[in-house]
Each structure stands twice: as C-alpha cells, then as structure tokens.
C-alpha positions in Angstrom: 101.2 57.3 -34.3 98.3 58.6 -31.8 98.8 58.6 -27.8 95.6 56.5 -27.6 97.0 53.9 -30.6 100.5 53.9 -28.6 98.9 52.9 -25.2 96.8 50.1 -27.0 100.2 48.6 -28.4 101.5 49.0 -24.8 98.4 46.9 -23.3 98.7 44.7 -26.1 102.5 43.8 -25.7 101.6 43.7 -21.9 99.1 40.6 -22.9 101.7 39.2 -25.4 104.2 39.4 -22.4 102.2 37.8 -19.9 101.1 34.8 -22.4 104.7 34.0 -23.0 105.2 34.5 -19.1 108.3 36.6 -20.2 109.0 38.4 -16.9 111.8 40.5 -18.7 109.2 41.8 -21.2 106.8 42.7 -18.4 109.0 44.2 -15.9 110.5 46.4 -19.4 107.2 48.0 -19.8 106.5 49.0 -16.4 108.0 52.2 -14.8 110.0 52.7 -12.1 107.3 53.3 -9.1 104.5 50.7 -10.7 102.1 49.4 -8.4 99.2 47.5 -8.3 96.0 47.9 -6.5 93.2 45.4 -6.4 89.6 45.8 -5.7 90.4 44.8 -2.1 93.0 47.2 0.2 95.0 43.8 0.8 95.2 43.2 -2.7 98.4 45.1 -3.9 101.6 45.0 -5.3 104.0 47.7 -4.0 106.8 47.2 -6.5 107.3 46.2 -10.2 108.7 43.0 -9.7 105.7 42.7 -7.4 103.5 43.4 -10.4 104.7 41.1 -12.5 104.5 38.1 -10.1 100.7 39.4 -9.3 100.0 39.5 -12.9 101.3 36.0 -13.7 100.1 34.6 -10.7 96.4 35.7 -11.8 96.6 35.0 -15.2 97.0 31.3 -14.4 94.3 31.2 -12.1 91.4 32.4 -14.8 91.8 29.2 -17.1 88.2 29.7 -17.6 88.1 33.3 -18.8 85.1 33.8 -21.0 86.5 37.0 -23.0 88.0 39.9 -22.8 87.6 43.7 -24.2 90.8 46.1 -24.6 90.1 49.7 -25.0 92.5 52.9 -24.7 92.5 56.6 -24.6 94.9 59.5 -24.2 95.9 58.5 -20.9 96.1 54.8 -20.8 94.4 51.5 -21.7 91.7 49.6 -20.2 91.1 45.7 -20.0 87.6 44.1 -19.0 88.3 40.3 -18.2 85.2 38.1 -17.7 85.7 34.7 -16.0 83.8 33.0 -13.4 86.8 32.5 -11.5 86.9 36.2 -10.5 83.1 35.8 -8.9 84.6 33.2 -6.6 87.0 35.6 -5.4 84.8 38.5 -4.6 81.0 38.3 -5.4 81.1 41.6 -7.1 83.2 40.5 -9.7 80.6 38.7 -11.2 80.4 40.9 -14.4 84.5 40.9 -14.6 87.0 43.3 -13.6 88.3 46.3 -15.5 91.9 46.7 -15.1 93.2 50.3 -16.0 96.6 50.6 -17.3 97.9 54.1 -16.6 100.8 55.2 -19.4 103.1 57.5 -18.7 104.7 60.1 -21.4 107.5 57.8 -21.8 105.3 54.7 -22.9 105.6 52.6 -19.9 103.0 51.7 -17.3 103.0 53.9 -14.7 100.5 52.1 -12.6 97.5 49.5 -12.2 93.9 49.5 -10.7 91.2 47.0 -10.9 87.6 48.6 -10.8 84.2 47.5 -11.1 82.9 49.2 -14.1 84.4 50.9 -17.0 83.3 54.1 -16.0 85.1 54.2 -12.6 88.5 52.4 -14.7 88.3 55.3 -17.4 86.6 58.5 -16.5 85.7 60.2 -19.5 87.3 64.0 -20.1 84.0 66.4 -21.1 86.4 68.0 -23.7 87.1 65.1 -25.3 83.3 63.5 -25.9 80.8 64.6 -28.5 78.2 67.6 -27.6 75.7 69.2 -29.9 74.1 66.3 -31.2 71.8 67.1 -34.3 68.2 66.5 -34.3 67.8 63.7 -37.1 64.7 64.3 -39.5 61.8 62.3 -39.2 60.5 60.4 -42.9 57.6 58.2 -42.4 57.9 58.2 -39.2 61.1 56.9 -39.1 64.6 59.2 -38.4 67.0 59.5 -41.8 69.8 59.5 -39.9 71.8 59.4 -36.4 70.6 62.1 -33.8 68.1 62.6 -31.3 64.2 62.8 -32.3 60.3 62.7 -31.1 58.1 61.1 -32.4 54.5 59.6 -31.3 53.9 56.2 -31.8 50.7 57.0 -33.5 52.8 58.6 -35.9 55.5 56.1 -36.2 56.2 53.3 -38.7 54.6 50.1 -38.0 55.2 46.8 -39.1 53.2 43.6 -39.0 53.6 40.0 -39.9 53.4 36.3 -38.4 54.6 37.6 -34.8 52.2 40.5 -34.6 52.8 44.8 -35.0 55.5 46.5 -33.8 57.1 49.8 -34.0 60.2 50.4 -36.3 61.7 53.4 -34.5 65.0 53.2 -36.2 64.5 52.8 -39.9 67.6 52.2 -41.7 69.4 53.1 -38.9 70.4 50.7 -36.1 71.0 52.1 -32.8 74.3 50.1 -31.4 73.7 50.0 -27.8 69.9 49.3 -26.9 66.9 48.3 -29.0 63.7 49.4 -28.5 60.2 48.7 -29.9 56.4 48.3 -29.0 54.8 45.1 -30.2 51.1 44.8 -30.3 49.9 41.0 -30.1 46.3 39.6 -30.9 44.9 36.4 -28.6 47.2 33.5 -29.6 50.0 35.2 -31.5 53.4 34.8 -30.3 56.1 37.7 -30.2 58.7 36.0 -32.0 60.0 31.9 -31.4 61.4 30.9 -28.1 65.0 31.7 -27.5 67.8 32.7 -25.3 70.3 34.9 -25.9 73.4 36.9 -24.3 71.6 40.0 -24.0 69.3 41.3 -21.3 66.0 42.3 -22.0 63.4 43.9 -20.1 59.5 44.4 -20.9 56.4 46.4 -19.9 53.0 45.3 -20.5 51.4 48.5 -21.4 47.7 46.9 -22.5 45.8 44.0 -22.5 47.1 40.3 -21.2 49.8 38.0 -22.3 50.9 34.7 -21.4 55.0 34.5 -20.5 56.7 31.3 -21.4 60.1 31.4 -19.5 62.1 28.4 -18.5 59.9 26.4 -19.5 57.2 27.3 -17.3 53.7 29.7 -18.0 53.2 33.1 -16.2 49.9 35.1 -16.9 50.9 38.9 -17.5 48.7 41.8 -17.1 48.8 45.8 -17.6 51.8 47.2 -16.2 53.3 44.1 -15.4 57.1 44.0 -15.6 59.3 41.4 -16.8 63.3 41.1 -16.4 65.0 38.7 -18.2 68.7 38.3 -17.5 70.8 37.1 -20.4 70.3 33.1 -21.3 66.7 33.4 -19.9 64.5 31.3 -22.3 61.3 33.0 -22.9 58.3 34.1 -25.4 55.8 36.3 -25.2 51.9 34.9 -26.5 49.0 37.4 -26.8 46.5 36.2 -24.4 43.0 37.4 -23.2 40.3 38.9 -25.5 41.9 41.6 -27.2 45.4 43.4 -28.2 48.0 43.2 -25.9 50.8 46.1 -26.1 54.1 45.1 -25.0 57.0 47.8 -24.7 60.3 46.0 -25.3 64.0 47.2 -24.4 67.0 45.2 -25.5 71.0 45.6 -25.1 72.9 44.7 -28.5 76.3 42.9 -27.6 74.7 40.6 -30.0 77.0 37.7 -28.5 74.5 35.2 -29.9 71.1 33.5 -29.2 69.6 30.0 -29.0 66.3 28.6 -30.5 65.6 25.3 -28.3 63.1 23.1 -28.7 60.7 23.5 -26.0 57.2 21.7 -25.5 55.8 24.8 -23.9 56.8 26.9 -26.6 55.2 24.5 -29.4 51.9 24.0 -27.5 51.7 27.7 -28.6 53.0 27.7 -32.0 56.1 29.7 -30.7 58.8 27.5 -30.8 61.2 25.9 -33.4 60.9 22.2 -34.0 64.8 21.8 -34.4 67.6 23.8 -32.3 69.5 26.2 -33.8 71.8 29.1 -32.8 71.1 30.7 -36.3 68.1 33.3 -36.5 67.8 32.6 -40.4 67.3 28.9 -39.9 64.8 29.4 -37.2 62.9 32.0 -39.2 63.4 30.0 -42.3 60.4 29.7 -44.6 58.5 32.9 -42.6 56.9 35.6 -44.8 58.6 38.9 -44.1 56.6 41.5 -42.4 55.3 44.2 -44.0 54.3 47.9 -43.6 51.1 47.9 -41.2 48.5 50.6 -40.1 48.4 51.8 -36.7 45.1 51.1 -34.4 44.4 53.5 -31.7 42.8 50.4 -29.9 46.5 48.9 -29.5 47.7 51.7 -26.9 46.4 52.9 -23.7 44.6 56.1 -23.7 
C-alpha cells in the first residue's frame, strides 16, 4: 500500500467514525499531541479529546452540507467541505473549507488545520509534480493528443451549425479543467439555449455586437465588453447589429449540472427550450449535428 493510499484510508476511517459518533475510534486515530487550528485564532482545540469534541460539534452543525471532496498525498489528506452554514460562521468560507489532516509515519493524525484554499491546505512539492510537458502535434488545426501547442485561429478547426460558428481547439482530447473557444454569431443567431449551470463562465466580445439575455433581462453588448457569469447564472448570447459578432468563451469544467429553464426572454429570440430539462441531449433533441466550417477573416479583429 502506498503512503498516499494509507493517508486516504485514515481520512475515510476518521469520517466513518465521526458519522457514527464513535469517540473512541476518533481518539484512536489521533496522535498524542494532535491539535486542531481553525481559520480564526480562537477556533482551536489543543488536545486530542478537544479535537474529537470539536469535530463532532462541527459535524452536527453542518446539516446543510452540499458535498465534499477528499484527496491525499504522501504527507497527509485533505477534505474540502461545502455548506451554507460555513459562510454564516465566516464570510471567507463561502466556497467551503479545506481541512488538512497531517498524518505521521505511524499512520495517526498528527494535526488538523483549516484553510481557505486547497493550495494553502496542501502545498505542492516541486519534485512530485510533472515537468517537461511535450508539445502536442497539430493535425487539421487541432492537437493530436495532450500537451502544449500554439495555433492561429485562422488555421484552427472551425465548426458551424444551428448555433453559429465556433472553434474546436481540443479535437479528440478534452481539457479537464477549463474549456475555451471563440464563437461567431450572425445577427439573430443564438450561441446555445438559455441555461444556468454549476460552473463559472466568462466571456469577452472581440468584435461586433451581441444581445446578452441574463436572468430574464436583456443587455446589449459591443466589442470588448466582458461578461462574468458565476455558477447558476441564467444566460445566453444572441448575435446583434449588422454583422458577425465574435465572442471568446472560457468556462470551468466541474460538470456538476445544468438546467435549461423555460424563459420568455429567450423564446422571443428562438434561444430557449419550451420544456424545462436538466439533460443536454433532451434540450438539443432534433438539432442537426454541427459540420466542419470555413474560417472567414472578417470574423475576428485585424
């Protein structure tokens, strides 16, 4: 068994004992000098018995937990907990708390600390992360595998269909953290169906004009307008003006869900569904598949 796996097992055992309210099992997982430091100086448990009591008290208070994520490395394990109650305790915890469990050589928890970010909870060790990323070869304007690359959008692969033209920068790969593309809309053309999703998205109008339908309202956009769309913001873009509109789109990829609501503001522009769904294949049922497109130099700024 690797040290990483052992540390993850320790965290799982801790969570299971806490779920059962088993004080003895929790105490047995702690080293004699274990302490817990919260994000505020006064949130501290100095002794193992106090750590157990603090954990059980906190767990009982977080009855609205939205979810958690557990990770491990050779030095310990981390737990990211999201719950609305955390923000009521401290506004800095709106995105949750990252709880770090330092695990000793004997397999017991040497200490617990709370952090505002994963990076602070478990700083990386340079020698443990990849180095020397290879360049991905390009085929037909897209990468033929993972790796770094440079491509001019005039030479990239373009697709077109019911929702305008757009770049396919990933090809057969799928970037796990962030999606990026440039879409081009003709006047009256929607970029997709009106929706809200669990992932943050951001947009920059590069050229032309567009209409942003957001939270049931309308906002006209012009070149260099930036749009920030936090998780669960209802939105869609529709081309406007008398020529093409190019928009750079960047979105996170936690893939935690999407909702396509029925909205009159979107339906007026043929940019929404007529029956609410949370399944993309239902929302876009009957839409012809996109086909390879041809880049037009007039789409982008010179």
